[in-house]
C-alpha positions as CSV (number, residue, x, y, z in Angstrom):
1,M,166.0,57.2,57.0
2,R,164.1,58.6,54.1
3,P,164.8,62.0,52.8
4,S,162.1,64.4,53.6
5,R,160.1,66.1,50.8
6,S,159.5,69.7,50.6
7,P,155.9,70.8,50.5
8,T,156.4,72.4,47.0
9,M,157.8,69.3,45.4
10,P,155.0,67.4,43.5
11,R,154.6,63.8,44.4
12,S,155.2,61.3,41.5
13,T,152.4,58.8,41.0
14,S,154.1,56.7,38.4
15,S,157.6,55.9,37.3
16,R,156.5,56.0,33.6
17,P,156.7,59.3,31.6
18,S,153.2,60.7,31.1
19,R,151.7,60.6,27.6
20,P,149.8,63.5,26.0
21,P,146.1,62.9,25.9
22,R,144.8,61.0,22.8
23,T,143.0,63.0,20.1
24,A,140.5,61.9,17.5
25,T,143.2,61.5,14.9
26,D,145.2,59.1,17.1
27,V,142.3,56.6,17.2
28,Q,142.4,53.9,14.5
29,P,139.3,53.6,12.3
30,P,137.4,50.3,12.7
31,R,138.3,47.6,10.3
32,T,134.8,46.8,9.4
33,A,135.3,47.9,5.8
34,A,138.0,45.4,5.3
35,L,135.8,42.7,6.8
36,V,132.9,43.6,4.7
37,S,134.9,43.5,1.5
38,C,136.5,40.2,2.5
39,S,133.1,38.6,3.2
40,C,131.8,39.9,-0.1
41,V,134.7,38.3,-2.0
42,V,134.1,35.0,-0.2
43,K,130.3,35.2,-1.0
44,E,131.0,36.1,-4.6
45,S,133.5,33.2,-5.0
46,V,131.0,30.8,-3.4
47,E,128.3,32.0,-5.8
48,A,130.6,31.7,-8.8
49,T,131.5,28.1,-7.7
50,C,127.8,27.2,-7.3
51,A,127.0,28.7,-10.8
52,T,129.9,26.7,-12.3
53,M,128.7,23.5,-10.7
54,D,125.1,24.2,-11.9
55,A,126.3,24.7,-15.4
56,A,128.4,21.5,-15.3
57,V,125.4,19.5,-14.1
58,A,123.1,21.0,-16.7
59,A,125.6,20.2,-19.5
60,V,126.0,16.6,-18.4
61,T,122.3,15.9,-17.8
62,G,120.9,18.0,-20.6
63,V,118.7,20.2,-18.5
64,M,118.3,23.9,-18.7
65,I,118.4,25.7,-15.4
66,V,116.5,29.1,-15.2
67,E,116.6,31.3,-12.1
68,F,113.5,33.3,-11.4
69,V,112.6,35.9,-8.8
70,P,108.9,35.8,-7.8
71,D,107.2,39.1,-7.0
72,K,108.1,38.8,-3.3
73,G,110.6,36.1,-2.5
74,A,114.0,34.6,-2.9
75,V,115.6,33.3,-6.2
76,R,114.1,30.0,-7.4
77,K,116.0,27.7,-9.7
78,V,113.8,25.6,-12.0
79,S,115.3,22.8,-14.1
80,F,113.7,22.2,-17.5
81,K,114.3,18.8,-19.0
82,T,113.3,19.6,-22.6
83,N,113.7,22.6,-24.9
84,N,109.9,23.2,-24.9
85,V,109.9,25.1,-21.6
86,G,106.3,26.2,-21.8
87,F,106.5,29.9,-21.2
88,E,107.1,33.1,-23.1
89,I,109.2,36.1,-21.9
90,A,109.0,39.8,-22.5
91,M,110.6,43.0,-21.2
92,S,108.8,44.4,-18.2
93,G,109.2,47.7,-16.4
94,G,111.2,50.7,-17.7
95,G,108.7,51.9,-20.3
96,C,109.3,54.8,-22.5
97,C,109.6,57.3,-19.7
98,G,111.3,55.3,-16.9
99,P,115.0,54.6,-16.4
100,A,116.3,51.8,-18.6
101,A,118.0,50.2,-15.5
102,Q,114.5,49.1,-14.3
103,A,113.6,47.1,-17.4
104,R,113.8,43.4,-16.7
105,V,113.0,40.1,-18.6
106,A,109.8,38.6,-17.1
107,V,107.5,35.7,-17.8
108,K,104.8,37.0,-20.1
109,K,102.7,33.8,-20.6
110,V,102.7,30.3,-19.1
111,D,101.4,27.6,-21.4
112,K,98.6,25.4,-20.0
113,K,99.7,21.8,-19.3
114,G,103.3,22.9,-20.2
115,Q,106.5,22.1,-18.4
116,A,106.7,25.5,-16.8
117,E,103.2,25.2,-15.3
118,A,104.0,21.7,-14.0
119,L,107.1,23.1,-12.3
120,G,105.2,26.0,-10.7
121,V,106.4,28.9,-12.8
122,L,104.0,31.9,-12.7
123,Q,103.3,34.9,-14.9
124,S,105.3,38.1,-14.1
125,W,108.2,36.3,-12.5
126,K,111.5,38.0,-13.3
127,V,114.1,35.9,-15.1
128,V,117.5,36.3,-13.4
129,S,119.7,33.9,-15.4
130,I,119.4,31.0,-17.9
């Protein structure tokens, strides 16, 4: 026979002790910041490896690799085979009154029938790296 319960005795729903309700400070922050920084490190190391390989190829083959950014578009790598690249560069943007951080090196002039014109380089493209 089971012992009878009194009407005032609460009925237990679980054998585990009850936990206090969770608060906002108990919740762990998402780990997205760690994932973003990790992916940035991987991306930077891949880019550094690619840049090193490009430099090694350029040194062995004797070409000069210049990276440009057209007005609207992705970075374009152009390989020049001789020292006469066929374009002139100048500072663009910034000006006397603008912030210096906006000043960039850009293609000022492309020589007709030159190597740059044959490779498709256009005036006003920004030079990213040489």
